[in-house]
C-alpha positions in Angstrom: 56.6 -16.0 214.4 58.0 -14.7 211.1 57.6 -11.2 209.6 55.2 -11.2 206.9 57.5 -8.7 204.9 61.0 -9.9 204.9 60.8 -13.3 206.7 62.9 -12.8 209.8 62.0 -15.2 212.7 60.9 -13.2 215.7 59.5 -13.9 219.3 55.9 -13.8 220.2 56.6 -10.5 222.3 57.8 -8.6 219.3 55.4 -5.9 217.7 57.8 -4.8 215.1 60.3 -6.5 213.1 63.9 -5.7 213.8 65.2 -5.7 210.3 62.5 -3.9 208.3 60.3 -2.1 210.9 57.2 -4.2 209.9 54.6 -4.2 212.5 53.5 -7.8 213.4 50.5 -9.2 214.9 46.9 -8.7 214.3 46.4 -6.2 217.2 47.1 -2.6 217.4 48.6 -1.3 220.4 46.0 0.4 222.8 46.4 4.2 222.8 45.3 6.3 225.8 42.0 7.8 225.6 41.8 11.6 225.9 38.9 13.2 227.6 38.8 17.0 227.3 38.3 18.8 230.5 35.8 21.6 231.2 37.2 24.8 230.1 38.3 27.0 233.1 35.7 29.5 234.1 34.0 30.8 237.2 31.1 28.7 238.4 28.1 31.2 238.8 25.5 28.7 239.7 27.6 27.3 242.7 29.2 30.2 243.9 29.9 31.8 247.3 31.3 35.0 246.2 32.4 35.1 242.7 32.5 31.2 242.0 36.3 31.1 241.3 36.8 28.2 243.7 33.7 26.4 242.2 34.8 26.9 238.6 38.6 25.4 239.5 36.8 22.6 241.4 34.8 21.7 238.3 37.7 22.2 236.1 40.1 19.7 237.6 37.2 17.5 239.2 38.0 18.1 242.7 35.8 18.9 245.8 34.7 22.4 246.0 35.3 22.5 249.8 38.9 21.5 249.4 39.6 24.4 247.2 37.8 26.7 249.3 39.9 25.7 252.5 43.2 26.0 250.0 42.2 29.6 249.3 41.4 30.3 253.2 44.7 28.8 253.9 46.4 30.9 251.2 44.6 34.2 252.7 45.7 33.5 256.2 49.5 33.0 255.2 50.4 36.3 253.8 47.3 37.4 252.0 48.6 35.2 248.8 45.2 33.5 248.6 43.1 36.8 248.1 45.2 38.0 245.6 45.0 34.8 243.6 41.0 34.9 244.2 41.0 38.4 242.8 43.2 37.6 239.8 41.0 34.5 239.3 37.9 36.6 239.6 39.0 39.1 236.7 40.7 36.6 234.7 38.3 33.8 234.6 35.1 33.9 232.4 31.8 33.4 234.0 30.0 30.1 232.7 26.8 30.0 231.3 24.0 28.5 234.0 23.1 26.1 231.3 26.6 24.7 231.0 26.6 23.1 234.4 24.1 20.9 235.8 23.3 22.0 239.4 25.0 20.3 242.1 21.9 20.3 244.6 18.1 19.7 243.2 15.7 21.9 244.7 13.2 19.9 246.9 
């Protein structure tokens, strides 16, 4: 394979010319797709107390039960979980109920 700009011979694995920097080959390198996360907000639709754990779980795509157990473990270990929960309650805005789909449908 040869560079179309300067004519230097290259291997098939090269994507750029070593001499002139011209991109070679017809394919563009694949770029990672970026999917934005939901904003961090308390989930008032799936709350037990204030929706802090549910909001964190929805933001990161984790299971709500794991977050609640972690907060409980933090409460039992020197009260750090309680302090973090109160700070989250104050600092995180409440989400609008229409923003999130309900996790369980009423039957």
